[in-house]
N, C-alpha and C positions, 0 to 999 in steps of 0.2 A: 643284518644287524646282530651285534654280539650282546650277550647278557652281562650282568654286572660281575659275575664270577670270572668270565673270560677277560673282561676289561681289567679286573684286578690283577690277573696273571700277566697280562701284557704290560701293565703299568710298572710292575716290579722291575722289568728290564730297564726302565728309564729313570729309576730313582736317583741315580748319580748325575743326571742331566740337569744343569743349572739354568737352562733357558726358561724364562719366566712363563711362557705359555705351557710348557711341559710341566713345570713345577706346580702351577695353579691347577692344571688338570689332575695331576696325581693327588694333590692335597684335597681337592673336592671329591674325587673318586674314593680315596681311602677313608675320608671322614664320613661320607654319606653312605657308603656301601661296604666298607671294610669292617674288620673286627680285630680279634686277638693277633692275627698274623701281621696286620698293618700297624698295630700299636707302637712297636719299637721305633719304626721310622718316624711317625708323627710326633711321638713324645720326645725323641732325641732331637728332631728338628726344632720343636718348641724350646727345649732347653738350650739349644745352641745359639739362640737369638738373644740379643740384649733385651732387657725388659721393655723398653719402648716398642721394639719391633714385635715382641710377643703379643702385644695387644692386637696386632694385625691378624693373627691367626687363632686367638683365644676362642673365638666362636667355633671354629672347626675342631679344636681340641676338646671343647665341651661336648660337641656333637658325638665325637668318637668315645669320649669318657662315658657317656650315657649308653652307648651301643655295645661296648666290649663285654664279653661274657665273663672274663677273668676279673674277679673283684679286686685283686691286687693292682691290676692295671687301672681300674676305676679309682682306687685310692691314690695312686700316683698322680692321676689327672686332677683329682680334687685338690690335692696338696699343691700342685703346680699352679692351678688357677687361683687358689687362696693366696699363695705367695704374691702373685701378680696383683691381686686385689689390695693386699696390704701395702705393697710398694707403690701402687698407683693411687692410693686413697687421697694423697695430697693433691693429685691432679684431677680428682673428681670421677674416677672410673669405678669406684667401689659399688655404686648402685647397679651398673651394667654387670659387673662380676657376680654380684649377689643374685641377680636374675638368672644368669647362666647356671649358677649353682643350684638354684631352685628347680630349673629344668632338668638338670642332672639327677636331682633327688627323685623327681617324678619317674624318670626312666629307670633308675636303680630300684625303685619300689616294684616295678614290673618284673624284675629279676628276683624279687624277695631278698635283695642284698641289704640286709639290715645294718651291716657294718658300714657300708658306704653311705647309707642314709644318715647314720649317726655322724659320720665324718663330715658330711655336708653341713649338718646342723652346727657342728663345732667350728667348721670353717667360716660359716656366716657370722657366728658369734665372735670369732677372732678378728674378722675384718671390721665388724662394728665396734669392737673395743680397741682397735689399733689407733694410735695417735699420729 
């Protein structure tokens, strides 16, 4: 059996593979065990999707946003999730997005990342005030 660090290194070789099973495995591995090194792959994947499809992986992006050590990456994730919440508000996804942001806030507090915590509060306010 391999540990999560070995699995992350192995998964890197398969990032360009578009087979669904490999894609899902990498997505879950990177978001649950990854960090700063895996951020660009997950963030760029999220941004490459059309907004309706972003909803399919927003939970995973939120998980990694809470995990990354780099506060700039966390802010990128918060902004991307907020934008999805605003775009999807008319379709009723705002409550789900706000809950994800609240979870991110809890995790960022563990890093003493006050800037990201403030960004989450502002993001929630912007979603709530969006029309």
